[in-house]
C-alpha positions in Angstrom: 85.9 151.9 66.9 84.7 155.5 67.0 81.9 154.6 69.4 84.4 152.9 71.7 86.7 155.9 71.6 83.8 158.2 72.6 82.9 155.9 75.5 86.5 155.9 76.7 86.6 159.7 76.7 83.3 159.9 78.5 84.0 157.9 81.6 82.1 160.1 84.0 79.0 160.1 81.7 79.4 156.4 81.3 79.6 155.7 85.0 76.7 158.1 85.7 74.5 156.1 83.3 75.5 152.9 85.0 74.5 154.3 88.4 71.1 155.4 86.9 70.5 152.0 85.5 71.3 150.4 88.9 69.1 152.8 90.8 66.3 152.2 88.3 66.6 148.4 88.7 66.5 148.8 92.5 63.5 151.1 92.2 61.7 148.7 89.9 62.4 145.8 92.3 61.1 147.8 95.3 58.0 148.8 93.3 57.2 145.2 92.3 57.6 144.2 96.0 55.1 146.7 97.3 52.1 145.0 99.1 48.7 145.6 97.8 46.8 145.5 101.1 45.2 148.9 100.8 44.0 151.5 98.3 46.6 154.0 99.5 49.4 151.6 98.7 47.9 151.0 95.3 47.9 154.7 94.6 51.5 155.1 95.9 52.5 152.1 93.7 50.9 153.8 90.7 52.6 157.1 91.4 55.9 155.3 91.8 55.5 153.5 88.5 54.7 156.8 86.7 57.8 158.4 88.2 59.9 155.5 86.9 58.4 155.7 83.5 59.1 159.5 83.3 62.7 159.0 84.5 63.3 156.3 82.0 61.9 158.4 79.1 64.0 161.3 80.2 67.2 159.2 80.2 66.4 157.5 76.9 65.6 160.8 75.2 68.7 162.5 76.6 71.0 159.7 75.6 69.5 159.4 72.2 69.7 163.1 71.6 73.3 163.3 72.9 74.4 160.4 70.7 72.8 162.1 67.7 74.5 165.4 68.5 77.9 163.8 69.0 77.7 161.8 65.9 76.5 164.7 63.8 79.3 166.9 65.0 81.9 164.1 64.8 82.5 164.7 68.5 84.9 162.8 70.7 83.1 163.0 74.0 79.6 162.4 75.3 78.7 165.2 77.7 77.2 164.5 81.1 74.2 166.7 80.4 73.2 164.3 77.6 71.9 161.8 80.1 68.9 163.9 80.9 66.5 165.5 78.4 64.8 168.7 79.3 63.4 169.6 75.9 59.7 169.0 75.9 59.6 168.0 72.2 62.3 165.3 72.7 60.5 164.0 75.8 57.1 163.8 74.1 58.6 162.2 70.9 60.5 159.7 73.0 57.4 158.9 75.1 55.4 158.2 71.9 58.1 155.9 70.6 58.3 154.1 73.9 54.5 153.6 74.0 54.5 152.3 70.4 57.5 150.1 71.1 55.7 148.7 74.2 52.6 147.8 72.2 54.8 146.2 69.5 56.7 144.1 72.0 53.4 142.9 73.6 51.9 142.0 70.2 55.0 140.3 68.8 55.6 138.5 72.1 52.2 137.0 71.9 52.7 136.0 68.3 56.0 134.3 69.1 54.5 132.5 72.1 51.7 131.2 69.9 54.2 130.0 67.3 56.4 128.4 70.0 53.4 126.6 71.4 52.9 124.8 68.1 56.4 123.4 67.9 55.1 119.9 68.7 52.6 120.1 65.8 55.3 121.3 63.4 57.7 118.5 64.5 54.9 115.9 64.0 54.1 117.3 60.6 57.7 117.1 59.5 58.1 113.6 60.9 55.1 112.4 59.0 56.1 113.9 55.6 59.8 113.2 55.9 59.3 109.7 57.4 62.2 110.5 59.8 61.9 111.5 63.5 62.1 115.3 64.0 62.4 116.5 67.6 60.3 119.4 68.8 63.3 120.6 70.8 65.1 121.2 67.5 62.1 123.1 66.2 62.0 125.2 69.4 65.7 126.1 69.0 65.2 127.1 65.4 62.2 129.3 66.5 64.3 130.8 69.3 67.1 131.8 66.8 64.6 133.3 64.4 62.9 135.2 67.3 66.1 136.6 68.6 67.2 137.8 65.2 63.8 139.5 64.7 64.0 141.2 68.1 67.5 142.5 67.2 66.1 143.9 63.9 63.2 145.5 65.6 65.3 147.0 68.4 67.8 148.3 66.0 65.1 149.9 63.9 63.4 151.5 66.8 66.7 153.0 68.2 67.7 154.2 64.8 64.2 155.8 64.3 64.5 157.4 67.8 67.9 158.9 67.2 66.7 160.3 63.8 63.5 161.6 65.4 65.1 163.5 68.3 67.6 165.0 65.9 65.5 165.9 62.9 61.8 165.7 63.9 58.9 163.6 62.6 59.3 164.7 58.9 63.0 163.6 58.8 62.2 160.3 60.6 59.4 159.4 58.3 61.6 160.3 55.3 64.3 158.0 56.5 62.3 155.1 57.9 62.6 152.9 54.8 66.4 153.3 54.7 66.6 152.7 58.5 64.6 149.5 58.2 66.6 148.2 55.3 69.8 148.9 57.2 68.7 147.1 60.3 67.6 144.1 58.2 70.7 143.2 56.3 73.3 146.0 56.3 76.0 147.2 58.8 73.4 148.5 61.3 72.1 145.0 61.7 75.6 143.6 62.4 76.1 146.5 64.8 72.9 145.7 66.7 73.6 142.0 66.7 77.1 142.4 68.1 75.9 145.0 70.7 73.3 142.6 72.0 75.4 139.5 71.8 78.5 140.9 73.4 77.2 143.3 76.0 73.9 141.6 76.6 75.4 138.2 76.7 78.1 139.2 79.2 75.5 141.0 81.4 73.2 138.0 81.3 76.0 135.5 82.0 77.3 137.6 84.9 73.9 138.1 86.4 73.2 134.4 86.4 76.6 133.3 87.7 76.5 132.2 91.3 80.0 131.7 92.7 80.3 129.4 95.7 81.4 131.6 98.6 80.9 131.4 102.4 77.7 132.9 103.7 77.9 136.4 105.1 79.9 139.4 104.0 81.6 137.6 101.1 78.2 136.5 99.7 76.8 140.0 99.9 80.0 141.4 98.4 80.0 139.2 95.4 76.3 140.0 94.7 77.0 143.7 94.8 80.1 143.3 92.7 78.4 141.2 90.1 75.4 143.5 89.6 77.6 146.6 89.6 79.5 145.1 86.7 76.1 144.2 85.1 75.0 147.8 85.3 78.3 148.9 83.7 77.9 146.4 80.9 74.4 147.5 80.2 75.4 151.2 80.2 78.3 150.4 77.9 76.1 148.4 75.5 73.3 151.0 75.4 75.8 153.9 74.8 77.7 151.9 72.2 74.6 150.9 70.4 73.1 154.4 70.2 76.4 156.0 69.2 77.1 153.4 66.5 73.6 153.6 65.0 73.6 157.4 65.0 77.0 157.4 63.3 75.9 154.9 60.6 72.7 156.7 59.8 74.1 160.2 59.4 74.4 161.3 55.8 78.0 161.2 54.6 79.2 159.3 57.7 78.4 155.7 56.7 81.8 154.9 55.5 83.8 156.9 58.0 
């Protein structure tokens, strides 16, 4: 509840983060839509992608550092300046974590895809040994649940590691990594991560894929803008709540507050 209270008192910071998320989504969409008809456009696309990466790293570093500072001081408000990191150490540390996270996501994504592609073989194996029909659809659903839980654990650990890193440096982060991983596996941080993803992520996903039937024209454009505006707000709320909660839980002496 402390995290929700901090968000409620930081409405301008919260709305500013939602605007940044919306602008980043538009920028990414425009970047992906650039034609590749000339070398100049390829160079511009590369520069545009680098700018987006740098902005993303700055926002992630700033919000993680701000969440750690507010949690450490038992603060009641997330300042607007916390959305943008200017410290070179925080930016470099966050960039390293983001690169490692990206590599992990690619590797685990490939592993999960390989496992999912063998659901038919697993269903056939179970059908043969149990002498009862086992649907590969059921196996795929079980794989999906396990995969989602593992993604939640990994995301929670990486965010916990990041908040510890920007607040205490590499030595403190390496010292706490075992505790952080254990917490994100089967303790309160895991439940916090799961609820953050399920509630905020589920609502954002459902709203973004909801297509109300309206008359073409102004109403259609208006409902699209309204829906994705609320999606940006939900993503900003989920991100802020997740960071604040994990930072609060992993601070010494604050776990039971």
